[in-house]
C-alpha positions in Angstrom: 39.6 -94.5 -252.4 42.4 -96.7 -250.9 45.7 -98.5 -251.8 46.8 -95.8 -254.1 50.5 -94.7 -254.5 51.1 -91.3 -252.9 53.9 -90.8 -255.4 51.5 -91.1 -258.3 49.2 -88.6 -256.6 52.1 -86.1 -256.1 52.8 -86.3 -259.8 49.4 -84.9 -260.5 49.9 -81.8 -258.3 51.6 -78.7 -259.7 55.2 -79.4 -258.7 55.8 -75.9 -257.3 53.3 -76.6 -254.5 54.7 -79.9 -253.1 57.8 -80.7 -251.0 60.7 -82.3 -252.8 59.8 -86.0 -252.7 61.8 -89.2 -253.5 60.5 -92.8 -253.8 62.3 -95.5 -251.9 61.9 -99.1 -252.9 62.2 -101.8 -250.3 64.4 -103.6 -252.8 67.0 -100.8 -252.8 70.2 -100.9 -250.8 69.5 -98.5 -247.8 73.0 -97.1 -247.7 73.1 -96.3 -251.4 69.5 -94.9 -251.3 70.4 -92.6 -248.4 73.4 -91.3 -250.3 71.1 -90.5 -253.3 68.6 -88.7 -250.9 71.3 -86.5 -249.4 72.8 -85.8 -252.9 69.4 -84.7 -254.1 69.5 -81.8 -251.6 67.2 -83.3 -249.0 69.0 -83.1 -245.7 68.4 -84.3 -242.1 65.9 -84.0 -240.6 63.4 -85.2 -243.3 60.1 -87.0 -243.3 59.6 -90.6 -244.2 56.1 -92.0 -244.9 54.6 -95.1 -246.6 53.9 -94.7 -250.3 50.6 -96.4 -249.6 49.5 -95.2 -246.2 46.6 -93.9 -244.1 45.9 -91.9 -241.0 49.5 -90.8 -240.7 50.5 -94.3 -239.5 54.2 -94.9 -240.3 55.0 -91.2 -240.7 58.2 -90.3 -238.9 60.7 -87.5 -238.8 64.2 -88.9 -239.5 67.1 -87.2 -237.9 70.2 -89.3 -238.8 71.6 -92.3 -240.7 70.7 -94.7 -237.9 67.1 -93.6 -237.8 66.8 -94.0 -241.6 68.2 -97.5 -241.5 65.9 -98.4 -238.6 62.9 -97.0 -240.5 63.9 -98.9 -243.7 64.1 -102.1 -241.8 60.8 -101.9 -240.0 58.5 -100.4 -242.7 56.7 -103.2 -244.6 56.3 -101.4 -247.9 57.9 -98.9 -250.3 58.0 -95.5 -248.8 58.7 -91.8 -249.6 61.2 -89.3 -248.3 60.3 -85.6 -248.2 62.1 -82.5 -247.3 61.0 -81.0 -244.0 58.7 -78.0 -244.6 59.4 -75.1 -242.3 55.8 -74.0 -241.9 54.3 -75.0 -238.5 50.6 -74.7 -239.2 48.5 -77.3 -241.0 45.1 -77.0 -242.5 42.8 -79.5 -244.3 40.8 -78.0 -247.2 38.0 -80.0 -248.8 37.4 -79.2 -252.5 34.6 -80.2 -254.9 34.2 -79.5 -258.6 31.4 -81.0 -260.7 32.7 -82.4 -264.1 32.1 -79.9 -266.8 32.2 -76.9 -264.5 35.0 -74.4 -265.0 35.5 -73.9 -261.3 34.9 -75.7 -258.0 34.4 -74.7 -254.4 35.7 -75.3 -251.0 33.2 -77.1 -248.8 35.1 -77.2 -245.5 38.4 -76.0 -243.8 39.9 -77.5 -240.7 42.8 -76.2 -238.7 45.0 -78.9 -237.1 46.5 -78.4 -233.7 49.4 -80.8 -233.2 49.4 -82.9 -230.0 51.6 -81.1 -227.4 51.9 -80.4 -223.7 52.6 -77.1 -221.9 55.1 -77.1 -219.0 54.2 -76.0 -215.5 57.7 -75.9 -214.2 57.4 -79.0 -211.9 55.7 -81.8 -213.8 57.6 -84.2 -216.1 56.5 -84.5 -219.8 55.1 -87.9 -218.9 53.0 -86.5 -216.1 51.7 -83.8 -218.3 50.8 -86.4 -220.9 48.7 -88.3 -218.3 46.9 -85.2 -217.3 45.5 -84.6 -220.8 42.9 -87.1 -222.0 43.9 -86.5 -225.7 47.6 -87.2 -225.1 47.0 -89.9 -222.5 45.5 -92.1 -225.2 48.8 -91.9 -227.1 51.0 -92.7 -224.0 52.3 -96.1 -225.1 53.3 -94.9 -228.5 54.9 -91.8 -227.0 56.9 -93.8 -224.4 58.2 -96.0 -227.2 59.2 -92.9 -229.3 60.7 -90.7 -226.6 61.9 -93.1 -223.9 63.7 -91.4 -221.0 63.1 -88.0 -222.5 59.6 -88.1 -221.1 61.1 -87.7 -217.6 62.3 -84.2 -218.3 60.5 -81.3 -216.6 59.4 -78.5 -218.8 59.8 -74.8 -217.8 56.6 -72.9 -217.1 54.6 -72.3 -220.4 57.2 -74.2 -222.4 55.6 -76.2 -225.2 56.7 -79.7 -226.2 55.4 -81.0 -229.5 54.6 -84.7 -229.0 53.4 -85.5 -232.5 54.3 -83.0 -235.3 51.6 -84.4 -237.7 48.0 -83.2 -238.1 46.3 -86.6 -237.8 43.2 -87.1 -235.7 44.3 -90.7 -234.9 47.6 -89.5 -233.5 46.1 -86.9 -231.2 45.8 -83.7 -233.2 42.8 -81.5 -232.4 40.7 -80.4 -235.3 39.1 -77.0 -235.3 36.5 -76.0 -238.0 37.6 -72.7 -239.6 35.4 -72.8 -242.6 34.0 -69.4 -241.7 37.5 -68.0 -242.6 37.0 -68.9 -246.3 37.5 -65.9 -248.6 37.7 -65.1 -252.3 41.5 -65.2 -252.3 41.7 -68.7 -250.7 39.0 -70.0 -253.0 40.9 -68.7 -256.0 44.2 -70.1 -254.9 42.9 -73.6 -254.2 40.7 -73.7 -257.3 43.6 -72.6 -259.4 45.7 -75.6 -258.2 42.9 -78.2 -258.3 41.7 -77.2 -261.8 45.2 -78.0 -263.1 45.0 -81.6 -261.8 43.6 -83.8 -264.5 40.6 -85.8 -263.3 40.5 -84.4 -259.8 37.0 -83.4 -258.7 36.7 -84.4 -255.1 39.0 -84.6 -252.1 40.9 -83.0 -249.2 44.1 -81.1 -249.5 46.4 -81.2 -246.4 48.5 -78.0 -246.5 51.3 -76.7 -244.4 51.3 -72.9 -244.4 52.7 -69.8 -242.8 49.5 -67.8 -242.4 46.0 -67.8 -243.9 46.7 -64.4 -245.4 49.7 -65.8 -247.3 47.8 -68.9 -248.4 45.0 -66.7 -249.8 47.7 -64.9 -251.8 49.1 -68.2 -253.1 52.5 -68.0 -251.2 54.4 -69.7 -248.4 52.6 -73.0 -248.3 53.1 -76.6 -249.4 50.6 -79.4 -250.1 51.7 -82.5 -248.2 48.8 -84.8 -249.0 45.7 -85.1 -251.2 43.0 -87.6 -250.3 40.4 -88.4 -252.9 37.2 -90.5 -252.5 38.4 -91.9 -249.2 39.1 -88.5 -247.8 36.9 -87.1 -245.0 35.6 -83.6 -244.5 37.5 -83.5 -241.3 36.0 -80.2 -240.0 33.2 -82.5 -238.7 35.7 -83.5 -235.9 35.7 -80.1 -234.2 34.6 -80.9 -230.6 32.1 -78.1 -230.8 30.1 -79.9 -233.5 27.3 -82.4 -232.8 26.8 -85.8 -234.3 23.9 -84.5 -236.3 26.2 -81.8 -237.9 28.6 -84.6 -238.8 25.8 -86.7 -240.4 24.6 -83.7 -242.5 28.1 -83.0 -243.7 28.9 -86.6 -244.6 25.5 -86.9 -246.4 26.2 -83.7 -248.3 29.7 -84.8 -249.4 28.6 -88.3 -250.4 25.9 -86.7 -252.6 28.6 -84.7 -254.3 30.7 -87.8 -254.8 27.7 -89.7 -256.1 26.9 -87.0 -258.7 30.6 -86.8 -259.8 30.8 -90.6 -260.1 27.7 -90.7 -262.3 28.9 -87.9 -264.6 32.4 -89.6 -264.8 30.7 -92.8 -265.7 28.7 -91.1 -268.5 32.0 -89.8 -269.9 33.4 -93.4 -270.2 34.9 -94.2 -266.8 33.9 -97.6 -265.4 32.7 -98.2 -261.9 34.7 -100.2 -259.5 33.3 -103.7 -259.2 32.0 -105.0 -255.8 34.7 -107.8 -255.9 37.5 -105.3 -256.6 36.2 -102.9 -254.0 36.1 -105.7 -251.4 39.6 -106.8 -252.1 40.8 -103.2 -252.0 39.4 -102.7 -248.6 40.7 -106.0 -247.3 44.2 -105.1 -248.5 43.8 -101.6 -247.0 42.9 -103.1 -243.6 45.8 -105.5 -243.6 48.3 -102.7 -244.5 46.9 -100.5 -241.8 47.4 -103.2 -239.2 51.1 -103.5 -240.3 51.6 -99.7 -240.2 50.1 -99.3 -236.8 52.9 -101.1 -235.1 55.8 -99.2 -236.8 
């Protein structure tokens, strides 16, 4: 639900489907750890992200030694380093399997359009950001990240990626493409999820080359899996109504309720109210820290 180690989750996923990932302890020596990272075959640029994170807060692309040391100093918790995946498209796939069933099903697919601006040959990047309500909301964070680079003028139709992560809270646009679900995609995702012991409900965030390749089980990488706390993010497509979102949330909570009851019948205990409250408090406190990175 929350406050779970991403590294522990990666260990559940078939290793051929995830980026090369290393755990970095805040107790480690940053220079020695960076040496080990580079020796492992992960090269600049790479991705750094909190081991316990949410909403892509604290996720950064690291280009050099100075940026790594800066990230190490400012991040409040242990974190992960991942190789940079070359695929430029991201999709979120929600999966549900009822305990006892041999196979599960995909209940929603969302395509994520990274926050970017398109040049007009005369406006600076900062001016283009201000013209777009979606990017304007991110202006302060973007000024902190890019600095004077935002004064550059883009050529006509030149695209500049502002945030290369598919997070709604960081400006990405979500587009519902559930209608593109096909037998091959269902088989690929079910084949992966059925190999994950105890995984029945959640969203896979996937970087991929094309939907055709993904349906054939090639040229993709799973970068995140969110469980009970994961949202069916296709509800955030601007074309959908609030009533559509309510229906989808209710449907998925009914799935989660059924799965929880069956798991309980098989010997798994429920989370206590006290433990759940403390978990959410800790989650809120960590989110507040990560927002300012």
